[in-house]
N, C-alpha and C positions, 0 to 999 in steps of 0.2 A: 421877041417876047409877045405872048398872046394873052389877052385878058378880056373879061366881060364886065362892062359897067351897067348896072341896073339902077336907074333913078327911082327915088321913092314913089313917085306917081305911077311908075310902070310895074310896081310889084303886084303879082297876082293876089287877089283877096277873095277869101271865102267868107260869106256872111251867113250867120246862123242866128236863131232866136236868143241864144245865150251870149253871143259876141261875134268875134271874127278871127280869122287866121290870115296872116300876111307872109308870103314866101319870098325870100331873097336869094336862095341858092338851092338847087336840086337838079336832077338829071334833065328836066325839061328846060333848064336854063344853062345847060352846058357843064354842070357839076355832077359827075356820075358817082362820086365817093361819099357824099353826105347831103343832108337837107338841113337848111337853117331857116328860121322864121320867127315871127312874133305871134303870141296868142293873147287876145284881149277878151277877158271875161267880164261881162257886165255885173254891176252890183247885185248881189243876191241870186245870181244865176250859176248854173253848173253845166259844164260841157258833157257830151254823151259819154257813157261808160264804154270803153273801147280798149283794144290792144293792137300792138304792131308785131305781126308774126315774123317779120324779116329784119328787125333792127332794134337797137337800144335807143331809148329816148332820154335826153337830159333837159331838165327845165330849170331855169333860173328866174326867180321873182325880181323884176325890175321895179315894180310899183304895186302897192296894195298888199292884201292878205288873202291867202287861199287855204282851204282845207283840201288836201290832196288824198284821195282814196286810192290805196294801192293794195289790191287783193282784199283782205279782210281788215286792213289797218287804215286809220285816218291820221294823216300827218299834217299838223299846222305849220304853215310856211309864211314868212314875211319877207320884206325887202332884203335882198342879199342872200337869201337861202337858195340852195340848189339841191335837186334830187335827180338820181339816175334810176331809170326804170328798165329792167331787162326785157328783152323780146318776149312776147307771149304772156305778158303780165297785164291783167285787167286793171284799168285805172281811170280816174276822172278827177276833175278839180272843181270846187265850188268857191266862188268869191264870197268871203265872209267879212270883207272890209266895207268901207263907206265910199269907195270910188271904184272906177274900172280897174281891174287888176291887169297888169301887163307882164307877160312872161316871155323871156327869150327861150326858144326851143331849138334843139339840135337832135338829129337822128343819124345813125351810123350807116345810112344808105341814101343814095341819091334818088332812089325810087321807093320811098316810104310807103308801106302798105298799112291800111287801117281797117280793122274789123270791129264793127259795133258789137258789144256784148250784151 
């Protein structure tokens, strides 16, 4: 049996003015089929408007409240809510809560592409 163990302190982290992304599975970590991670959005901040041309994205709110913009719609999401966004769909999320929002994120490709819109 072959497996890959990634310790929390070894997770790749992308820092942004709006928050951060932490990755725990993707093609660079030996997982070619999907990407998994966490998205942290600071209070009152919004991540960049973007899309993923090569994969579907699923977000699950673990903590906090966000307003998720999908195309021309705004969807309010709280703890326990999940949204699936098809490939090539422009979207972003704004933290509308009183604490850092934490989202679990999954993509249907191990090599997720992101295009800023």
